[in-house]
MIMARLO-618165 format. One record per residue (C-alpha): residue number from 1; z, y, x. Coordinates in pm, 1 decimal. Example, Ala and Ser with C-alpha at 12.3 -4.5 7.8 and 13.67 -1.06 7.14 Angstrom:
BEGIN
<rec n="1" w="780.0" v="-450.0" u="1230.0"/>
<rec n="2" w="714.0" v="-106.0" u="1367.0"/>
***
This chain:
BEGIN
<rec n="1" w="2378.3" v="-2009.3" u="552.3"/>
<rec n="2" w="2265.9" v="-2148.1" u="252.4"/>
<rec n="3" w="1942.9" v="-2276.0" u="161.5"/>
<rec n="4" w="1757.1" v="-2150.3" u="-215.1"/>
<rec n="5" w="1522.3" v="-2388.3" u="-306.7"/>
<rec n="6" w="1315.9" v="-2476.4" u="-51.8"/>
<rec n="7" w="1402.5" v="-2157.7" u="171.5"/>
<rec n="8" w="1673.5" v="-2180.1" u="414.5"/>
<rec n="9" w="1849.6" v="-1811.1" u="374.1"/>
<rec n="10" w="2129.9" v="-1638.3" u="583.1"/>
<rec n="11" w="2367.5" v="-1367.9" u="408.7"/>
<rec n="12" w="2523.1" v="-1128.9" u="620.0"/>
<rec n="13" w="2762.5" v="-884.4" u="443.1"/>
<rec n="14" w="2889.4" v="-606.2" u="672.8"/>
<rec n="15" w="3103.8" v="-294.2" u="662.5"/>
<rec n="16" w="2962.9" v="7.1" u="889.2"/>
<rec n="17" w="3120.6" v="238.9" u="1034.9"/>
<rec n="18" w="3211.2" v="588.8" u="854.9"/>
<rec n="19" w="3024.4" v="923.9" u="910.4"/>
<rec n="20" w="3363.6" v="1056.8" u="1085.1"/>
<rec n="21" w="3302.6" v="755.5" u="1367.7"/>
<rec n="22" w="3155.0" v="835.1" u="1687.8"/>
<rec n="23" w="2784.6" v="759.6" u="1743.7"/>
<rec n="24" w="2875.7" v="523.3" u="2022.4"/>
<rec n="25" w="3099.4" v="322.2" u="1780.1"/>
<rec n="26" w="2779.2" v="348.9" u="1525.4"/>
<rec n="27" w="2545.3" v="229.7" u="1793.5"/>
<rec n="28" w="2752.9" v="-82.5" u="1901.9"/>
<rec n="29" w="2778.9" v="-190.0" u="1522.8"/>
<rec n="30" w="2413.9" v="-199.0" u="1483.3"/>
<rec n="31" w="2342.8" v="-362.0" u="1874.3"/>
<rec n="32" w="2605.2" v="-674.1" u="1685.7"/>
<rec n="33" w="2438.4" v="-626.5" u="1362.6"/>
<rec n="34" w="2041.4" v="-723.3" u="1541.6"/>
<rec n="35" w="2189.9" v="-989.6" u="1767.6"/>
<rec n="36" w="2318.4" v="-1186.0" u="1471.9"/>
<rec n="37" w="1969.4" v="-1131.7" u="1293.9"/>
<rec n="38" w="1831.4" v="-1262.7" u="1598.0"/>
<rec n="39" w="2053.4" v="-1569.0" u="1631.7"/>
<rec n="40" w="1884.3" v="-1683.5" u="1308.1"/>
<rec n="41" w="1535.7" v="-1847.0" u="1316.2"/>
<rec n="42" w="1242.5" v="-1641.4" u="1192.7"/>
<rec n="43" w="1128.3" v="-1837.8" u="930.6"/>
<rec n="44" w="1511.2" v="-1776.1" u="736.0"/>
<rec n="45" w="1478.1" v="-1553.8" u="449.4"/>
<rec n="46" w="1742.1" v="-1268.8" u="556.0"/>
<rec n="47" w="1967.1" v="-1068.6" u="318.2"/>
<rec n="48" w="2217.2" v="-830.8" u="412.0"/>
<rec n="49" w="2468.5" v="-693.9" u="164.1"/>
<rec n="50" w="2766.7" v="-444.3" u="230.6"/>
<rec n="51" w="2885.5" v="-93.1" u="225.1"/>
<rec n="52" w="2701.9" v="111.6" u="535.9"/>
<rec n="53" w="2857.2" v="451.0" u="449.1"/>
<rec n="54" w="2590.3" v="581.3" u="356.7"/>
<rec n="55" w="2443.9" v="861.1" u="180.7"/>
<rec n="56" w="2080.6" v="824.2" u="30.3"/>
<rec n="57" w="1871.4" v="1110.8" u="1.0"/>
<rec n="58" w="1568.7" v="1235.9" u="-139.1"/>
<rec n="59" w="1361.5" v="1275.7" u="148.4"/>
<rec n="60" w="1005.6" v="1177.8" u="81.7"/>
<rec n="61" w="942.4" v="974.7" u="413.7"/>
<rec n="62" w="1242.3" v="691.5" u="312.6"/>
<rec n="63" w="1116.6" v="605.8" u="-57.5"/>
<rec n="64" w="878.4" v="345.5" u="62.1"/>
<rec n="65" w="1215.0" v="211.3" u="212.4"/>
<rec n="66" w="1490.1" v="270.1" u="-52.1"/>
<rec n="67" w="1276.2" v="345.4" u="-359.6"/>
<rec n="68" w="1305.6" v="618.3" u="-599.5"/>
<rec n="69" w="1621.8" v="606.0" u="-744.3"/>
<rec n="70" w="1829.1" v="823.8" u="-548.4"/>
<rec n="71" w="2177.1" v="974.9" u="-605.5"/>
<rec n="72" w="2244.8" v="1190.4" u="-339.9"/>
<rec n="73" w="2020.7" v="1516.2" u="-271.4"/>
<rec n="74" w="2039.1" v="1470.2" u="158.3"/>
<rec n="75" w="2052.2" v="1263.5" u="364.7"/>
<rec n="76" w="2352.4" v="1171.4" u="625.8"/>
<rec n="77" w="2330.7" v="997.0" u="993.6"/>
<rec n="78" w="2481.2" v="688.2" u="829.4"/>
<rec n="79" w="2132.2" v="606.3" u="591.3"/>
<rec n="80" w="1863.9" v="677.8" u="870.9"/>
<rec n="81" w="2040.2" v="398.5" u="1062.6"/>
<rec n="82" w="2012.6" v="134.0" u="828.6"/>
<rec n="83" w="1682.4" v="182.5" u="682.4"/>
<rec n="84" w="1581.5" v="178.7" u="1085.0"/>
<rec n="85" w="1739.5" v="-189.5" u="1084.8"/>
<rec n="86" w="1573.7" v="-310.3" u="813.2"/>
<rec n="87" w="1221.8" v="-196.9" u="916.2"/>
***
């Protein structure tokens, strides 16, 4: 944990299971990630960094969360998981 200005911050760096891993291993990863985030006080600024092994696609439903500048045409399953976690 670090302090930036007057805010306490938590930085979490992760490496998510790749697309070839089982849904069970991905579910376990995101459950553990949620437990880590739930451990921090609500008022802390939380930053999540890392490799999510995700292909961010251009589907309109994701644009409010990930923005307009997207490399891939279509999303993979790993893209939906971090978007769901962050929202």
